[in-house]
C-alpha positions as CSV (number, residue, x, y, z in Angstrom):
1,M,186.9,-6.8,-16.7
2,A,188.2,-3.4,-16.2
3,L,189.3,-2.4,-12.6
4,D,187.9,0.1,-10.7
5,T,191.0,3.0,-10.6
6,R,188.6,5.3,-8.0
7,T,189.9,5.8,-5.0
8,D,188.1,7.3,-2.2
9,R,189.1,10.2,-0.8
10,R,188.3,11.2,2.5
11,P,187.5,15.0,3.4
12,S,190.6,17.0,5.0
13,F,190.1,18.4,8.6
14,A,189.7,22.0,7.2
15,G,187.0,20.4,5.3
16,L,184.9,19.1,7.7
17,L,185.2,21.2,9.8
18,W,184.1,23.7,7.4
19,R,180.6,21.6,6.8
20,S,180.0,21.9,10.4
21,T,177.7,24.6,12.3
22,V,180.4,24.7,14.8
23,G,183.0,25.2,11.9
24,K,181.2,27.6,10.2
25,K,180.3,29.8,13.6
26,T,184.2,29.6,14.4
27,A,185.4,31.0,10.8
28,M,182.1,33.9,11.7
29,A,183.7,34.3,15.0
30,V,187.6,35.2,13.7
31,S,186.8,36.7,10.6
32,G,184.6,39.2,13.0
33,I,187.7,39.9,15.2
34,V,189.6,40.4,12.0
35,M,188.1,42.9,10.6
36,L,187.0,44.4,14.2
37,L,190.8,44.8,14.8
38,Y,191.3,47.1,11.4
39,L,188.3,48.8,12.4
40,V,189.6,50.0,15.6
41,V,192.6,51.0,13.6
42,H,191.1,52.8,10.9
43,M,188.7,55.0,13.2
44,L,191.9,56.0,15.1
45,G,193.7,56.9,11.9
46,N,190.3,58.6,10.9
47,L,190.0,60.6,13.8
48,K,194.2,62.5,12.6
49,I,192.3,64.4,10.3
50,F,191.2,66.8,13.3
51,F,195.0,67.5,13.3
52,G,194.4,69.4,10.1
53,A,195.1,68.9,6.5
54,V,199.0,68.6,6.6
55,E,199.3,65.7,9.2
56,F,196.0,63.8,7.4
57,D,197.6,63.6,4.5
58,A,201.7,62.7,5.8
59,Y,199.2,59.8,7.4
60,A,198.0,58.7,4.1
61,A,201.5,58.5,2.9
62,W,202.7,56.8,5.6
63,L,200.2,53.8,5.3
64,R,201.9,53.3,1.6
65,T,205.5,53.5,2.7
66,I,204.5,50.6,6.0
67,G,207.3,48.1,6.0
68,G,209.7,49.9,3.7
69,P,212.3,48.9,2.8
70,F,211.8,45.7,3.2
71,L,208.3,45.6,1.2
72,H,207.9,47.4,-1.7
73,H,205.8,50.7,-2.0
74,E,202.1,50.1,-1.2
75,W,202.6,46.3,-0.3
76,F,201.5,46.5,3.3
77,L,198.4,48.3,1.9
78,W,197.7,45.1,-0.9
79,I,198.4,42.4,1.7
80,A,196.2,43.8,4.3
81,R,193.3,44.5,1.6
82,V,193.8,40.6,0.6
83,V,193.6,39.5,3.8
84,L,190.6,41.9,5.1
85,V,188.6,40.7,1.4
86,A,189.3,37.3,2.7
87,A,187.8,37.9,6.2
88,V,184.9,39.8,4.9
89,V,184.2,36.9,2.1
90,T,184.6,34.6,4.7
91,H,182.1,36.1,7.3
92,A,179.4,36.7,4.9
93,V,179.7,33.4,3.1
94,A,179.4,31.3,6.7
95,A,176.4,33.7,7.8
96,F,174.6,33.0,4.7
97,Q,174.9,29.0,4.5
98,L,174.4,29.0,8.4
99,S,171.2,30.9,7.7
100,R,170.2,29.0,4.9
101,R,170.8,25.6,7.4
102,D,168.7,27.3,10.1
103,I,165.9,28.1,7.3
104,A,166.1,24.4,5.8
105,A,165.7,23.1,9.6
106,R,162.9,24.9,10.6
107,P,159.6,23.3,10.8
108,T,157.5,25.4,8.8
109,Q,154.6,25.1,10.8
110,Y,156.2,26.7,13.7
111,A,158.3,29.4,11.9
112,H,155.6,31.8,12.9
113,K,156.0,31.0,16.3
114,R,159.6,31.0,16.5
115,Q,160.6,35.1,18.1
116,R,164.3,33.9,18.8
117,A,165.4,35.0,15.7
118,S,163.7,38.5,16.0
119,Y,165.7,41.9,16.6
120,A,169.3,40.6,17.3
121,T,169.5,38.2,14.2
122,R,167.3,40.6,12.3
123,T,169.5,43.1,13.4
124,M,172.8,41.4,12.1
125,R,171.7,39.9,8.6
126,W,169.7,43.3,7.2
127,G,173.0,45.0,9.3
128,G,175.7,42.6,7.3
129,V,173.5,43.4,3.8
130,I,173.9,47.3,4.7
131,L,177.8,46.8,5.6
132,G,178.1,45.1,2.4
133,L,176.4,47.7,0.2
134,F,178.4,50.6,2.0
135,I,181.8,48.5,1.6
136,V,181.3,48.8,-2.2
137,W,180.3,52.5,-2.5
138,H,183.3,53.3,0.2
139,I,185.6,51.7,-2.6
140,L,184.1,53.7,-5.1
141,D,184.3,56.7,-3.2
142,L,187.4,57.2,-1.3
143,T,189.7,54.7,-3.0
144,T,188.6,54.8,-6.3
145,L,187.1,58.2,-6.3
146,T,184.7,56.8,-9.0
147,V,181.3,58.2,-7.4
148,N,183.3,61.4,-5.5
149,P,182.7,64.2,-8.3
150,R,185.6,66.6,-6.4
151,A,187.9,64.2,-5.6
152,E,191.4,64.5,-6.3
153,S,193.9,61.6,-6.4
154,G,196.6,62.5,-3.9
155,H,194.9,64.5,-1.7
156,P,193.0,62.4,1.1
157,Y,192.1,65.2,3.0
158,A,190.1,67.3,0.6
159,N,188.7,64.4,-0.7
160,V,187.2,63.5,2.6
161,V,186.1,67.0,3.2
162,A,184.6,66.5,-0.6
163,T,182.3,63.3,0.7
164,F,180.8,64.7,3.8
165,S,179.9,68.4,2.0
166,T,177.2,66.6,0.2
167,W,174.3,65.5,2.1
168,Y,174.1,62.2,0.6
169,G,177.6,61.3,1.5
170,N,176.6,62.1,4.8
171,V,173.7,60.6,4.9
172,V,175.6,56.9,3.7
173,Y,178.4,56.8,5.8
174,I,176.2,57.6,9.0
175,V,173.4,55.3,8.3
176,A,176.1,52.7,7.6
177,M,178.3,53.7,11.0
178,L,174.7,53.0,12.8
179,A,174.4,49.6,11.5
180,L,177.9,48.9,11.8
181,G,177.7,49.8,15.8
182,L,174.6,47.4,16.4
183,H,176.8,44.4,14.3
184,V,179.6,44.9,16.3
185,R,177.3,44.9,19.4
186,H,175.5,41.8,18.7
187,G,178.7,40.3,17.2
188,F,181.0,41.0,20.0
189,W,178.9,38.7,22.1
190,S,178.1,35.8,19.4
191,A,182.0,35.5,18.9
192,A,183.0,35.3,22.6
193,Q,180.1,32.8,22.9
194,T,181.6,31.1,19.7
195,L,185.3,30.7,21.0
196,G,184.0,29.8,24.4
197,A,185.5,32.8,26.2
198,N,182.0,33.6,28.0
199,R,182.4,32.2,31.7
200,P,180.2,32.3,34.7
201,G,181.0,35.6,35.8
202,R,182.5,36.9,32.8
203,D,178.6,37.6,30.9
204,R,178.3,40.9,32.4
205,T,182.0,42.2,31.3
206,L,181.4,41.0,27.9
207,K,178.5,42.6,27.3
208,N,179.8,45.7,28.2
209,T,182.8,45.3,26.8
210,A,180.8,44.9,23.2
211,N,178.6,48.4,24.1
212,A,181.9,50.1,24.3
213,L,183.0,49.1,21.7
214,A,180.0,49.7,19.6
215,L,179.7,53.1,20.7
216,L,183.5,53.8,20.7
217,L,183.4,52.5,16.7
218,T,180.3,54.4,15.9
219,V,180.7,58.0,17.9
220,G,184.5,57.7,16.3
221,F,183.8,57.3,12.6
222,I,180.7,59.8,13.0
223,S,182.6,62.3,14.4
224,V,184.3,63.0,11.1
225,P,181.4,63.8,8.7
226,V,179.5,65.7,11.5
227,A,182.6,68.1,12.1
228,V,182.8,68.7,8.4
229,M,179.0,69.5,8.9
230,T,179.7,71.6,11.2
231,G,182.8,73.4,9.8
232,L,185.0,72.2,12.4
233,V,187.0,70.1,9.8
234,S,187.0,72.1,6.4
């Protein structure tokens, strides 16, 4: 008689957490905060373009030497990229799975009555799609320089000016940044609720913080193409 050598493997805590709705929402909140912190730093770095080509190019070069001599050339950038990719993938997968779970749990006969998932949910979903497509474009435009017809490796200031000297470069970037502002506005509030930061008396402060962050990032990022279009940066 053959013995059953199979052993029942109990799922890990991380696996159980990920399978739960609370776990997916927590993953979305934490990954969203990681991306938000990056966006704030990235936006502040972008604003150095207003100080001229020499300073902006020097800033871009400095990014490749962060952590030296302990870290080799560009190691910090690659570490940051890996963390960001992990955050983006986690955020997107959790959002997709939560959306599918919500649809599967929704009674069909009441689907047309469901107004709760109207403005905010549609904004988050379509904003996420727009931002996902923009990330691909942005990498091809200013990292690999594939779709930037006048790009020249080693000249980040000139490449930014070249991008925003085209009408389509401005349209893609500005639409994406408007979507980003709405995404941050709703996402910050959702993350605060998921992580239990909202308390009686804090709601107003959290909503004001979400609005301020969304406005700051939107205006900060859009100011660069506007400056190129108006000749302030050239």
